[in-house]
C-alpha positions in Angstrom: 0.0 0.0 0.0 1.4 3.3 -1.1 -0.1 6.7 -1.1 0.0 7.7 -4.7 1.1 11.0 -6.1 3.6 13.4 -4.5 2.5 14.5 -1.1 5.2 17.2 -1.2 7.0 15.9 1.9 8.2 12.6 3.3 5.5 10.5 4.8 5.7 9.0 8.3 4.7 5.4 8.1 4.0 2.8 10.8 4.0 -0.8 9.7 3.0 -3.7 12.0 4.7 -7.0 11.3 7.5 -5.3 9.4 10.7 -7.1 10.4 10.5 -9.7 7.6 8.4 -10.7 4.5 5.9 -8.3 3.0 6.1 -5.8 5.9 9.8 -5.5 5.6 9.5 -5.0 1.8 6.8 -2.3 2.3 9.2 -0.5 4.8 12.0 -0.7 2.3 9.8 0.7 -0.5 8.7 3.6 1.6 12.3 4.3 2.5 13.3 4.3 -1.2 10.7 7.0 -1.7 12.2 9.1 1.1 9.6 8.3 3.7 10.3 7.6 7.4 9.2 4.3 8.9 8.4 2.9 12.3 8.7 -0.9 12.4 7.1 -3.5 14.6 7.8 -7.2 15.2 7.3 -9.6 18.1 10.8 -9.8 19.3 13.4 -7.2 20.3 16.0 -9.0 18.3 14.0 -9.0 15.1 13.2 -5.3 15.4 16.8 -4.3 16.2 18.0 -6.3 13.2 15.5 -4.7 10.8 16.2 -1.2 12.1 19.9 -1.7 11.8 19.8 -3.1 8.3 17.3 -0.5 7.0 18.9 2.5 8.7 22.3 1.5 7.3 20.9 1.3 3.8 18.8 4.6 4.2 20.7 6.8 6.6 18.8 10.0 5.7 15.5 8.7 6.9 14.2 8.0 10.3 14.0 4.2 10.9 12.9 3.1 14.4 10.7 0.4 15.9 9.2 -1.3 18.9 8.8 -5.0 19.7 5.6 -6.4 21.0 2.4 -8.3 20.4 -0.3 -6.5 18.4 -2.9 -8.7 19.9 -2.4 -6.7 23.1 -4.4 -3.4 22.9 -2.2 -1.7 25.5 0.9 -2.5 23.5 -0.7 -1.2 20.3 -1.6 2.1 22.0 2.0 2.4 23.2 3.3 1.6 19.7 1.2 4.3 18.2 2.2 7.0 20.7 5.9 5.9 20.6 5.8 6.2 16.7 4.2 9.6 16.9 6.8 10.8 19.4 9.7 9.6 17.1 8.2 10.6 13.8 6.3 13.8 14.8 3.2 12.6 13.1 1.7 9.5 11.5 0.6 9.8 7.9 0.2 6.1 7.0 -0.5 3.1 9.3 -0.2 -0.3 7.7 -1.8 -3.3 9.6 0.3 -6.1 8.3 1.1 -8.3 11.2 -0.3 -11.8 11.1 0.4 -15.3 12.5 -0.7 -18.8 11.7 -0.3 -22.1 13.4 3.1 -23.5 14.3 2.3 -26.5 12.0 -0.5 -27.5 9.6 -3.4 -29.4 11.3 -6.7 -30.6 10.1 -9.6 -28.5 11.4 -10.7 -31.1 14.0 -7.2 -31.5 15.3 -6.5 -27.8 15.8 -6.3 -26.7 19.4 -8.6 -23.9 20.6 -5.5 -22.0 21.8 -4.2 -22.0 18.3 -7.5 -20.6 16.9 -7.4 -17.9 19.6 -3.8 -16.9 18.9 -4.5 -16.5 15.1 -7.7 -14.7 15.5 -6.5 -12.4 18.3 -3.5 -11.3 16.2 -5.1 -11.3 12.7 -8.4 -9.8 13.6 -8.2 -7.9 16.9 -4.7 -6.7 16.1 -6.1 -4.9 13.0 -8.9 -3.4 15.1 -6.5 -2.2 17.8 -4.1 -0.8 15.2 -6.9 1.0 13.3 -8.4 2.5 16.4 -5.0 3.7 17.7 -4.1 5.2 14.3 -7.5 6.9 14.0 -7.2 8.4 17.5 -3.7 9.8 16.7 -4.6 11.0 13.2 -7.7 12.8 14.3 -5.6 15.1 16.5 -3.1 16.0 13.7 -3.3 18.9 11.3 -3.2 16.6 8.3 -5.2 13.5 7.4 -3.8 10.0 7.4 -4.3 6.7 5.7 -4.9 3.3 7.3 -4.3 0.1 5.3 -5.4 -3.3 6.5 -3.7 -6.1 4.6 -5.4 -9.4 3.9 -4.1 -12.5 2.2 -4.4 -16.2 1.8 -0.7 -17.1 1.9 2.5 -15.8 0.3 1.8 -17.6 -3.0 -1.7 -16.1 -3.3 -3.4 -19.5 -3.2 -5.5 -21.5 -0.7 -4.2 -22.3 2.8 -5.4 -25.9 3.4 -5.3 -27.0 7.0 -5.1 -23.4 8.2 -8.7 -22.8 8.8 -8.4 -19.9 11.4 -5.8 -18.2 9.3 -7.9 -18.3 6.1 -11.0 -17.1 8.0 -9.1 -14.2 9.6 -7.6 -13.0 6.3 -10.6 -13.6 4.1 -11.5 -10.6 1.9 
């Protein structure tokens, strides 16, 4: 997700789930355009590695991040206010973070705790992120954009034996 056109200034972008995969690629694309990014991943090590790699490659932009679980509404609120403090404002918020099961299981063999983990991150995490971004953006002088990513796997195909993941990411 990119804001098209030329906004006339670098954008300040928050991306959840941005220490690898699509989120990392989105962060790098925004940095290539001259934007500043605030990263998020589950572990301190993954956030530090991504921040170090991207800030070395794009030293003129602000690259920062915070580790934590977006299924925790208190953490997401802290993520938003920390990003605003570091960036000055938030122009774009991308809800990208998602999880799936640790291994494929048939529906009847999937544990309730696995369903809960997937749905809490993939559905509630998006709601918490969107709410936090909206609260912050409403208080700013300029409007912002919120993007909620959905998908059915990195290859774009079905996700057999990942029922909760497929349901949480359905368009």
